[in-house]
N, C-alpha and C positions, 0 to 999 in steps of 0.2 A: 513574387510573394515577399511580404515585409520581412518575415523570419529569415529567408534566404539572403536578403540584403544585409541583415545584421551579422550573420555568421553562417559558415558553411558546415553541414554535418560531417564532411570528411575531415575538416580541421578539428572538430570536436573529437572525432575518433582518434586522430593522431595524437592530440594533446593528452587525452585520457590514457591512451596506450602507453605513452612515455611516463606519465605520472604513476600509473599502476605498476609498471615494471620497476620503476625506481623505488617503489615501496615494498617490493618483494612479491608482487602478484603477477604471475605470468599471464600474458595475453597473446592469443594466437592471431596471426596477421590476417588470416582469411575471413575472420568475422567481418561481415559487411558493416558499413556505416548505416545508421538508421534513416529511414525515410522521413521526409519533412512532416511535421505533426499538424494535427488540427485539434486544438485544446478544447476541453469541456468548459462549460460555464462554471464559475466558482460555486454557485449555489447548488448545482447538481453534484459537484464533488463533495461539498459539505454535507449534503443529504445522504450520500453514500457512506460517508464517515459516520454519520449518526445511526444509520442502519446497522453497520458493523458494531458500533458501540453497544447498541441494544442487544444484538445477538450474542455478543461476548458475555453479556450477563448470564447467559445459559451456563457457561463454564463456571461462573461464580455462584451457581446454584440459585439464582433468582427465580421466583415463580414465573411460569410462562404467561399467566394471565396478567401479571403486573407489566411484563415486557410488552405484550400485545396492546394493553391499555395505553401505555406511554407512546408507542408507535402510532396508534390511532389518534390520540389527542394531539400529537404533533404533526399530523398529516403525512406520516411516513410509511404507513402500512402498505400503501399501493406501490411503494418503491422497492419492495422485496420481490425477488424472483420466485418462481414456483418452488424451487428447492428450499429456499430460505423460509418460505411460508410453511413448508412441511416441518421444518425444525420446530416451529412453534406449536405444531399439532401433535408432537411426539414427546413422550417423556425423555428427558435428556439421557437417562441411563439406558434407554432402549435404542438410542441412535447408534449407528455403527461406530466402532472405535476410531476409524479414520475420520469420520465426520466430527467426532468430539475433538480430535486432534486439530482438524482444520479450524474449528471454532476457537480453540485456544490460541491459534496463531493469528487470528484476526487482529489481535492487539498490535502486531507489528505493522499491519497495513494502516491501522488507525494512527500510529505514530508517524508513519510516512505521510499520510494525508495532513496531519497537523503541521508537518514541515512545509508541505506544499502551500498550506494556508497561512504561513507566516507566524505560527504560534511558537516555534522554537527553531534553533539553528544547528541541531546536532544529529544529522542523519548519517550514520556510519554503516560500514559493511560487516561489522563484527561485534557490536555491543548492543545489548538489549534496550528495551524501553526504560526511560527514566521515570522515577517516582512522580515527577512534575506533571505527567500526563493526567493524573487524576484531577488536577486543578484546572486543566485546559478544557475538559469535556464535561457535559452535564452529569450530575449525580442522579441516576434514574431511580435509585432507592428513595431519594428525597423528592422525586417527581419534579426535578428542575427541568425547565423547558429547553428544547433544542434551539429555539430562535436566537438566543444570544450567540451561540457558537456559529450558527449559519450566517448571521448578520456580520459577525466579526471576521469571517473567513475571507481573506483577500489573497488572491493568487499572486504568489511571488513572481519575480521576473521569469518570463517564459524561457528565455535562453538558459538561465540557471537551472530550471527544471529539466530541460532537455539534456543539458550536460550531465546532470545527476542520473537521469535514466540511462544515458549512454554508458556512464561509469558502472552502474549496477549491471547492465547487460554484459559488459566485458568481464567484470569480476565474477559474474554468474558462471561463466564457462570454467574458470579456474576452480571455483568452489565445487562445482559438479564433478569436474574431473578428479579432484582430490577425493571426493566421496566414492567415486567408482573405482579408484586405484588404491584406496586405503591410506592415502597420504594425509598428513595433518598440517594445518597452518592456522596460526592465531590471527592472521590478517583478515580472514573471512569466516562467515557462518552461513552455511547454505540455506537453512530455514529462514533466517533473518533476511537474506538477500531475496529469496523467492517472494516473500510476502511484501516486502517494501518495493521490489521491482513491479509487482502486480499493481500496486497503488499508483506508481508512477506511470505505468503503461495506460491505466484507466484515465489518468489525468491528461495524457498527451495525445491519445488516439480515441477520439470520441465515437468513432464508428463501431467500436467493440463494446458490448455490454460486459458487465462484471464477470458473468459466467462464460464468456466467449474468449477471454484473453488467453493467448498462447504465450508460454514462457520458454520457447525454444531458444537455443543458442547455436 
């Protein structure tokens, strides 16, 4: 496989482990290296980004009919899974609190996808979305089309994406362990890592649909 000729997953694991430890993030040795990937097509990733962008508008109190209309006009309504379609059929205030929280955190996945697509170069383990995101994605309130974002979405170097996923995977253990044991670290943010890692997993492993991705460590 071409990817394996370029770089070995075990080497990526070892390098990320060294770099994370040197930055103060503990990494356990027995976490395996990730299997070789099969990347999604850029347009599929871009469309998933646009779906999440539309659904995030629910958190911003946008009318559901406006969101549905935008999705339909941009050929994206069929890209929603059954649960996401249900979001658009339910008053936002009537959605379970956890669902509302999940929708709020979509913005972190959108930021990660924007990194994957080459729109910015600052994907961290601990800092939130930058204000520049608003200029990178269509303004749904102004009915800006999705096509510009989709056409400009260019998958960055696959090895770099895989390295980033491996980094998030290893840091996830540290962040989760801190959460379980009540420890604090300004090096990681568990919620940020979860959402960004999910976007990276979706990019790298096309066999899993968005609602099938496991974030085990």
